[in-house]
C-alpha positions, 0 to 999 in steps of 0.5 A, a space after each residue: 499883653 493878653 487880656 485875661 477876660 478876653 482869653 477866658 471868654 474865648 475858651 468856648 470857641 477854642 475847645 472842640 465839643 467832641 474833645 469834651 463830650 461826656 466830660 463835666 467840670 467847673 472851674 473858678 478863676 479868681 484873677 486879681 485886678 481882672 475879676 472872678 470867673 466861672 468856667 463850666 463844662 457840661 457834656 461838650 458844652 462850655 460856658 464862661 460867666 463873670 462871678 462865681 457860681 456852683 461848687 468848683 472842682 478846681 479854683 485858680 487864684 493868681 494876679 493878672 500879671 502872673 496869668 498873662 505871663 503864664 499864657 504867654 509862656 514867660 512864667 512856668 506854672 510849676 515855678 508859679 505854684 512853688 513861689 505862691 504866684 499861682 494857687 490851684 485847689 485841685 492840680 490834678 483837675 487843672 492838668 486834665 484840662 490845661 492843654 485843652 484850655 491853652 494854658 500849657 
């Protein structure tokens, strides 16, 4: 299974700076049994930290099991939202970055 914390902290290495140049956003990931994380994108630079900081553009709330299934492709994001396994405060913002983050 994919380690949630490891996945989130590997994001800065996976995202090409030129793909996010000029973009700024802040995500909070609240993953039950894994912790709370902030993913901040500011003009091509991405930082991941434990805990919440700042005012998020989007907050993602789910369980470790559901997040792992989303990452492995075993859980459809739309079905997860419809069944309450995944809560996203701003789906439009998530859609904008989901592919870049490797969530789709």
